[in-house]
C-alpha positions as CSV (number, residue, x, y, z in Angstrom):
1,M,-16.9,-12.9,-12.2
2,I,-14.7,-15.1,-14.7
3,S,-12.4,-13.2,-17.1
4,S,-11.3,-14.2,-20.7
5,N,-7.9,-15.7,-19.2
6,S,-9.8,-17.7,-16.3
7,R,-9.1,-15.3,-13.6
8,T,-11.9,-15.0,-11.1
9,T,-13.2,-12.4,-8.6
10,D,-15.6,-12.2,-5.9
11,Y,-17.5,-9.2,-7.1
12,E,-18.5,-7.7,-10.6
13,I,-15.3,-5.6,-11.3
14,N,-14.8,-4.3,-14.4
15,P,-13.2,-7.0,-16.8
16,V,-10.2,-4.5,-17.6
17,F,-8.5,-5.4,-14.1
18,L,-8.9,-9.1,-14.5
19,D,-7.6,-9.1,-18.2
20,R,-4.4,-6.9,-17.6
21,W,-1.5,-9.1,-16.6
22,S,2.4,-8.9,-17.1
23,P,3.6,-11.3,-19.9
24,R,7.5,-11.6,-20.6
25,A,6.8,-13.0,-24.2
26,F,6.8,-10.1,-26.6
27,T,6.5,-10.2,-30.3
28,G,9.2,-7.5,-31.0
29,E,6.9,-5.4,-32.8
30,E,7.9,-1.9,-33.3
31,I,5.9,0.6,-31.1
32,S,5.2,4.3,-32.7
33,E,6.1,7.0,-30.7
34,T,2.5,8.2,-30.6
35,D,1.4,4.8,-29.4
36,L,3.8,4.7,-26.7
37,L,3.1,8.7,-25.7
38,L,-0.6,7.6,-25.6
39,L,0.0,5.3,-22.7
40,L,2.2,7.8,-20.8
41,D,-0.6,10.3,-21.5
42,A,-3.2,7.8,-19.5
43,A,-0.4,7.5,-16.9
44,R,-0.3,11.4,-16.1
45,W,-3.8,11.7,-15.1
46,A,-3.4,9.2,-12.0
47,P,-4.2,10.9,-8.8
48,S,-1.5,12.4,-6.4
49,S,-1.3,14.1,-3.3
50,Y,-1.9,17.7,-3.5
51,N,-1.9,17.1,-7.2
52,S,2.2,17.2,-7.1
53,Q,2.4,14.6,-10.0
54,P,5.8,13.5,-9.0
55,W,6.4,10.9,-11.7
56,R,8.5,11.2,-14.7
57,F,8.8,8.8,-17.6
58,L,12.3,8.1,-19.2
59,Y,11.7,6.1,-22.3
60,A,13.3,4.4,-25.3
61,R,11.7,2.7,-28.1
62,K,13.6,-0.4,-29.5
63,G,15.9,0.5,-32.4
64,T,16.1,4.1,-31.4
65,A,19.3,5.8,-30.4
66,H,18.3,5.5,-26.6
67,W,17.3,1.8,-26.4
68,D,20.9,0.3,-25.6
69,K,21.5,3.0,-22.8
70,L,17.9,1.7,-21.2
71,F,18.5,-2.1,-22.1
72,G,21.9,-2.2,-20.6
73,L,20.8,-1.0,-17.1
74,L,18.6,-4.3,-16.9
75,N,20.1,-7.3,-15.1
76,P,21.0,-10.3,-17.4
77,F,17.8,-12.3,-16.3
78,N,15.5,-9.4,-17.5
79,Q,17.4,-8.5,-20.6
80,S,16.8,-12.3,-21.7
81,W,13.2,-11.5,-22.3
82,V,13.1,-7.6,-22.6
83,Q,15.0,-8.0,-25.8
84,H,11.8,-8.5,-27.5
85,A,10.0,-5.7,-26.0
86,S,9.0,-2.6,-28.1
87,A,9.7,0.1,-25.5
88,L,11.4,0.4,-22.1
89,V,10.4,3.1,-19.6
90,I,12.3,4.1,-16.3
91,V,9.7,5.5,-13.9
92,V,11.1,8.1,-11.3
93,S,9.6,10.1,-8.8
94,N,10.1,13.6,-7.2
95,S,10.6,13.3,-3.4
96,T,9.3,17.0,-2.9
97,M,6.6,18.7,-3.6
98,L,5.2,22.3,-3.6
99,P,1.7,22.2,-1.6
100,P,-0.8,24.8,-2.7
101,G,-0.1,28.3,-1.1
102,A,3.4,27.1,0.2
103,E,6.5,29.2,-1.0
104,K,9.0,26.3,-0.9
105,R,9.0,22.7,-1.6
106,V,8.7,20.1,1.2
107,P,9.3,16.2,1.4
108,S,6.5,14.3,-0.1
109,H,5.4,11.2,1.8
110,S,3.7,9.7,-1.2
111,H,5.7,10.3,-4.0
112,S,6.4,6.6,-4.4
113,F,2.6,5.8,-3.9
114,D,1.7,8.3,-6.3
115,A,4.2,7.1,-9.1
116,G,2.8,3.6,-8.5
117,A,-0.7,4.9,-9.4
118,A,0.7,6.4,-12.6
119,W,2.3,2.9,-13.6
120,G,-1.2,1.4,-12.9
121,Y,-2.6,3.7,-15.2
122,L,-0.1,3.0,-17.8
123,A,-0.4,-0.8,-17.5
124,L,-4.3,-0.5,-17.8
125,Q,-4.1,1.7,-20.8
126,A,-1.6,-0.6,-22.4
127,S,-4.0,-3.4,-22.1
128,M,-6.8,-1.6,-23.4
129,S,-4.8,-0.7,-26.2
130,G,-3.7,-4.1,-27.3
131,W,-0.2,-3.9,-25.5
132,A,1.1,-5.2,-22.4
133,A,3.4,-3.9,-19.8
134,H,5.7,-5.7,-17.5
135,G,7.1,-3.7,-14.5
136,M,10.4,-4.8,-12.9
137,V,13.1,-3.8,-10.5
138,G,15.8,-6.1,-11.7
139,F,18.2,-3.1,-13.0
140,D,21.1,-1.2,-11.7
141,F,19.2,1.8,-9.9
142,A,22.5,3.5,-9.3
143,R,23.7,3.5,-12.8
144,A,20.1,4.8,-14.0
145,F,20.3,7.7,-11.6
146,T,23.5,8.7,-13.1
147,E,23.4,7.6,-16.7
148,L,19.9,8.9,-17.2
149,N,20.7,12.4,-15.5
150,V,18.1,11.9,-12.9
151,P,17.9,15.0,-10.8
152,E,19.0,15.1,-7.1
153,G,15.5,14.6,-5.0
154,Y,14.3,12.1,-7.2
155,R,13.8,8.4,-6.7
156,V,14.5,5.9,-9.6
157,E,11.4,3.6,-8.8
158,A,11.1,0.8,-11.5
159,A,11.4,-0.2,-15.1
160,V,8.6,-1.1,-17.5
161,A,8.8,-3.2,-20.7
162,I,6.2,-2.7,-23.3
163,G,5.2,-4.7,-26.1
164,R,2.6,-7.1,-27.7
165,K,2.1,-10.3,-26.2
166,G,4.1,-13.1,-27.8
167,D,4.1,-16.8,-27.9
168,K,5.8,-18.0,-25.0
169,S,8.0,-20.5,-26.9
170,I,10.4,-17.9,-27.3
171,L,11.0,-18.0,-23.6
172,P,13.6,-20.0,-21.9
173,P,11.9,-23.1,-20.4
174,Q,11.8,-22.0,-16.8
175,L,10.0,-18.5,-17.9
176,A,7.7,-20.2,-20.6
177,E,6.4,-22.4,-17.6
178,R,5.4,-19.2,-15.5
179,E,4.0,-17.3,-18.6
180,A,0.4,-17.0,-17.5
181,P,-1.7,-14.5,-15.6
182,S,-0.8,-14.9,-11.9
183,P,-3.4,-15.3,-9.0
184,R,-4.1,-13.0,-6.2
185,L,-4.7,-13.2,-2.6
186,A,-8.2,-13.6,-1.3
187,L,-9.9,-10.4,-0.5
188,S,-10.3,-11.4,3.0
189,E,-6.4,-11.8,3.4
190,I,-5.9,-8.2,2.1
191,A,-8.8,-6.2,3.5
192,M,-9.7,-6.0,7.2
193,E,-12.4,-3.7,8.6
194,G,-11.1,-1.7,11.6
195,G,-7.4,-2.8,11.5
196,F,-5.2,-6.0,11.7
């Protein structure tokens, strides 16, 4: 199967998976709170261990009171392109859960895995809604934990920039060269029957 952006796959998967990619060039167009919450609402429907739903989304839309706080957590490289994004989301996850029938919280082995599933849902919904999402870990995790009042027991996972895809000419030359959907490893390299 070939997608609209020339990515190919071995099997007839839904094109939404091939069409989604993580651009860095954004238009700077404003995103309404309703549109942003729609993306986060899709994310909350991700699967999780014992339905623990460990993900939390701390967000700011560009031009609002919280934008500078979240934007200031990014490293200079990411600030160079995120400045044109419409929203920023910091994804955190609760490292404990309350299994059904339990009386006290226990460590969650899969909280990061589950938060990753939620990020995937967010990214797919963004793509299907005409937006784009780009996840990143280039920011100050310790400052994010403190400045965003993240409770003990939670883990700061990643940041996500959201916006409308823009023209790559707004990017620095070294980034403009890379502004295209990335390939994937062959299925035979990642899927092995019975073990490594």
